[in-house]
N, C-alpha and C positions, 0 to 999 in steps of 0.2 A: 239191313241199315240203308238211310236215303241217302239222296245222293250226295248232300251236304256234307254227311258224316263221312261217306267212303273217301271223297276228295281231303277232306281233313286227316283220316287218316294214312292215306296216301302221300300227302305232301310231310306228315311227320317224318315216315321213314324215308324218304328222299333227306329230310332235314338232318334226321340221326345220322344216316349213312356218311353225308359230307361232312358235318362235324366229326367222324369216328377218321376218316382219312387224311385228316389234314396232318399228321404227324409224320405219316409215310409217303403223301403225292409230292411230287415237284409243286412248289411253290408257283412258278409263271403257269400262266394258261398254255394249254395244249394244242389249240384249236384257233384258226381264223376266225373273222367276222363271216366273211364268205361261207367257212364252213358252217357254222352256227345256222346263218340263215337257210342254207342246203335243207339242213335237218329240222329245222322250225317248220319250214315250207312256207314258202312267200304268198303264196295265192290263199285269197279268202274262202274258206268253205262257204257253199251255198247252203248248206242245215247245218243246226246245231250238233256238236259232239257231248257225251257223256263228262261231267265234271273231273272225274276221275283218270279218266284218258286223256284227257289237255291237261293235268299236272303230272301223269305221267310222262307227257311227251316234252313239256316245257324244262323236267325237270333231266329226264336223259341227254336230250339234245345240247341242252346250255351247258352239262357239267365239266366238257370238256374246254370251253370257253372260258370258266371261273378261275381267276387268281385267287392264290390263299391267301386271302386279307385276313381272315380270322386265326390263321395259325401263328406260332410264336416265331416263326423266322419269315416276316414280312418287314422289310425295314426302308422300304423304298420311300415312303412320305411319312409325315405325322400321322398315321393312320392307325387308333387303337382295335382291338379285337372288341368282344363283346361278352362282359362278365355276364356268368351265367343266370343269375335273377334280373337281371336286366333284358336277357334274352326273352326268357319266359314270359316277363312281364311286356313286351314289344307283342307277344304273340295274343295277348289278352287286348292291349290296344286294338290290334287289326280285329276281332274278333268283339269287340264291346263298340266299336265303331262310332264313337264319340268326336262330333264336331266342337272342340274344346274353344267355344268362343265364350261363353257366358256364364254367369255363375248359377243362375235359373234354370237354364237349360242341361247342365250337366256338373252339379254340386259335388259329386265324389271326382271330377277332374279337378275342380276349383281347390279342394281341399288338399288335393294333394300335390298341386301347384304351389298352395301357400306355404305348406310344410317343407316342402324339398326347397323353395327359396329361401325361408329362413336358416334351414342346415348349410345351404350352399355358404350364404352370406357369413355364419359362422365359422365354416371349415376354412374358407378364402381368407377369414381375417378381413373384409369389407363392412362397412358401417350399417350397425343394422336398421330397418326400416327402408332401406334402399329397394327400388322397385327391381325385380328381375324379369325380364319376358325371355321365354323359350323359343327361339329362331330356327331355322333350316341349318345353319352352321354358322361359325365365326366371321365369313365374310357379311351375313345380314344383322349379326348383332353387332360388327363394326357400323355399318348402315343405320341402325336403329340409334346408337348413340352417339354418333356424330350428328344425326338429322338431330336430338334432341340438343344437344352442344351448338349446333347451328343456329338453332331457332333460338336459343337463350341467350348468346352473345348480340343476336340482331335485335333480340327485344331489347338487352340492355342501351343499344344505341338507338332506340326508339322506332326499331321496325317490326311489325307482326307479320310474318312471313305467312301463317294462313291466312290472311285477309287479303293481305298486299302482293306477296310471292316474293321472288329475289331479283325481278330485273326492276332497274331503276332504284336499288337499295345501296346499303353500304356493301363494299366487298370485303369477302371474309378471308383473312389469312389461315392458313393452315400450313404450320412448322412440321415436319416430320423428320426423324435420322434418316440420312440416306442408304439404311441398312433396312428400311422399313419393308414389311410383306406387302406383294403387291394388290392384296384384296382392301388394302385403306386406300390406293389411288383407284381401285375401282369402286370401293361405296362412296370416294368423292363425287366420281366421274358422276352416277348413280344422283348425287344430290345438287347436282349444278354447281359445285363449287371449284371444278375446273382441278388443274393440277397444282399437287403441295409445293411449297419452300422446304427443298433438301438443305439439314443443318449436319455438319460435318460429325462422321460418326469414329472411333477408334478400330485399332487394328480387330476387335473381336466383334464390330457392329454395335456399339454402345452409344450414344446421341452424348457429345462433346458438352458438359454443362457450360462453359464459356463459350462456345459458338451458338451456343442457346441463347444464350443471354444478348450476345451482340445482333443475334435475329430478331428478337423482341425490341430490343432497343430499337431499332430502324425502323418497326411498324407505324410508328407516327399515333400511336392511339387506335389504330384499327382494329376492330373487332377480331379474335385472335383465339384459333383451338389450335393446341401443342397437343401432338401424338406420339407416344410415349412406348415403349414395347417390353413386355417380359416374356423374353423367350424367342432370342435371333433364328432365324429357319434353319441358317447354318451351323453356328457356333453354340446355339443356346444363352446365350451372354443377355444379362438385363440389365436397362436403362438403372444410372443412378438416380432412384426417384424422390429420397428426400431431398435434392439439390437442386433436379430439374424443377420439379413439382415448387418447391418454394421461390423457385425464380419466375415460374408463369403466374405464378399470384401475385409478383409485383405487376403486371401489365394486365391485370384480370383477365387473366385466358381461360378456358374451359380447358381442362386437362383430360382427354383419355387415354386410355391402357390397350394395347393391342396384346391380350395372353392367350390366345387360342390353345396352347397346350403348357407354357409356364407360368401360369396364372397359379397353378396347383402347387409350386412348388411350397404353396402358402400350408398347405396342408401336413406338413411335414415338420416335427421339428428339429430335423438337420438342415433341410433348405430353405426354411421360411426367410430366412435373411437375406437373401437371394429380392427378394419383394419388400425390404422393409421401406416404407415411405409410401409406398403403392396407394396404400390406404387413404391415402388424401387427396388423391384425385376426385374430379368427377363422375367420370363413369368407366366403364371395362368390360371387355369382351373376351369371350372365352367358347371352347366348344368342351362339351359332355363326350360327343363320341372322340374323342381323341383321348387324353390322361384318364378321365373316367371309366372309358370302356363303356359306353352305353350303345347300343346302335346307331346306325346313322338314319336320320338325322336330326342332331340335336345340339345348337348353339346356345349361348346365355348371353342375354347384353341385361347388363345390371348400370342403373343410373341411379347415382347417391339421393338425388329430388326427384320423388316420384311424379309431382306435377308437373316437371320439365320433360318426362318422357311423354306422360299422358298427353301434353300440350302438343307434342311433335304425333304422336299414334295415336290420341283415341279417335272415336269414330260415331255417328251418331246415326240410327235411323229409326224413322217412325213404328217399325215392326218389331224392333229389337225389345228382348226384353232385358233393360239396364240396370244395374245394381248401382248405388248411390257411393258405392266402397270403389266402383271401379271392375272391369271385366278382365280377363286373361287379354281378350284381343287388342286392349287400350294401351300394351307393354309390346305391340309387335306389328310389323305390315301385315299380316295375313289377316284375312277374317277367316275363312276356312280354314282348318288345320286340325292335325292328328295331336293327340293327347303326349306329348313328347315327357311331361313332367312325370308320368307315372313312371317310367323307365328309369330316370334320372331318382326319384324315389326308390325306387326298387333298390338301386344300387347304391346308394345310400345307405338303405335299411341294411341290407345286407353284408355290408364293408364294416360299417360301423367309424368313426371315429379314426380307433388302429389300424383298421382295416384299409383305408386311404392312404390315411400316410405310410403303412407297409408295400401298398401298390407303388407309389411313388418313389418312395427309396429303394425300391425292388427294380424298377425302370433306369435309375442313375446309378445303380451297381452293375448294371448288365453294361450301361453307355461305360462305365469305367472299364471294365474287363475288356470291351471291344477295344477300347484306345491302349491297355496295356499290350494286349495280343497283335495289334495291328503293329505298334509301335516297335516290337519284336521281329519284325519280318525284314530283312536286308533290302536298302533301296526304297522304305515305305515311311512315311512322316504323317503325323500326327497333325494337322496344321489349326486347331484351333484348342483353346483350355476349355475342357471337357468337364464343364459346371452342373450339367442338368442330365438328358438325355437324347445331344447329339453330339455327333462326333464325324468330324470331316477330314479324310487323309488323300495325299499324292502321293505317287507311284514315279516319283522322277521326271515324268514330263506328261505330258498333255495326251500324247499319242499311247504311251503305257499305260495310263490310268484309264482308257476308252476301252483299251483290248482287253486288261483285266474284267471291267466291269460285263463286257461282252463273254469273257469267258464265265461269268458267276451267273449271268442269265442262263446259258447255254448247259450248264453245270445241273441248276434246279433246285439246289437245296436251299438259297435262300434268293431273297428279291432283294437287290440295293440298288438303288438310283444314283445315277450322275447330279454334278451340277456345277455352274461354274460360278467360285467364289475370289475377291481380289483379285481376278484376272489369271487364275487358273483354273483347270477342271479337276475337281475332285469327288470322290467316292463320299458319301453322306447318308451316314446310319443313321435313321430314326427310331429310337427303341422308345415301342407305346403300348405294345400289348401284354396284356394282364397274364397271359399265357405263357408268354415265354421262360424259359428255363435256363438254367446254367449249362446244360445240355446242348438245349437251343445255340447258346451263343459258341460251346464248341466245337459244333457242328459247321456254324457257319467259318470261324474261326479256320477251320479245315479248310474249305472250300474255297477260302479269300487266298491263302498257301497254295492251293492247289492253282488258282488263277494266276498267279504270281509267277510260278513255273515258265521259265523262256526257255 
């Protein structure tokens, strides 16, 4: 057996043991950064080492410092697991080692991206023919979509950003709900647009339509982008899309929807009502590595007008072999990039339409079970309307909430993180993993009850 084959064999063994351990292992990591550094060895060796020995060292040294993100009892952030077909496809992505830039260079990737993009638009109820770019995550998907919107609204005002830049041009207003995700602000900073203008939100984080109407009216005709939200990070709430998008249209604003995990509600007949009217926007951002459960990293940037996206992201190079129809790289910021669409294709092909709907509905059912179980604990209150996959609870005081969270992490049964929402410390449960079972929910609720015992 040659060195590569043996290294791959060892890696498979370690990966299989890791996955098999998820049900019984504590969810939090058991070793510190310093301990892992000592185990890996901080000094660069003078000479080479056998690849299989390197794989063994990496796996055994790092295993105690791994958090069981792929397991069914991690609820700390909106982090999905990895659906089996997508995991296997990702191994192929690494072995194939395609730089998925141009149709002419990797036609296999371009074909998978074309098919996966069409399936995504269909499942998410978005306009057919929209451009779909495969980014690192929802942050860069927001960046990509808002870049297309920035350039489009400035073109309407007579400014060519690609030629003239932003300096000396009209200011672009960006209106956001006051409970938007921080990655929207980060994308705006990267794009040179500065801080957005917050618009009032209701008690569940939904933008208030009248407040948006008033903010638009005060703009004096300035180029404007409105950012809406499908799935508040705390409550899971969805903005009232039909009314707010209709209002934004009266000001000729570009409308972008940040739907990192919530946009997938559209794939379920039972939850699609949450996204009603969303398809009338100009662009949408979501993650495949959240609700769809493909491996990290995979975001999706969708723009209704492909020419607007290509104008913002397209690249020219004398040495490139560019296609008249455009290339994968024309829809994202990166030039060098791995084959993210292969894993999305695999997940969608494996699950099918009904499987994606079932996945969404199962996550929501588990969230509902958490809400019911937590509400039955004395002195505990669920503070959000549980409409999708997010549950927030407080335990009588900020101090007690922090104490319960610390006990939960020490217990190790599950990982649940805290947050501050509406001025109170809360436990925030995000149900995102395809492998979470009813038993996982029951075990976690039992751990929460133990942590509440004073």
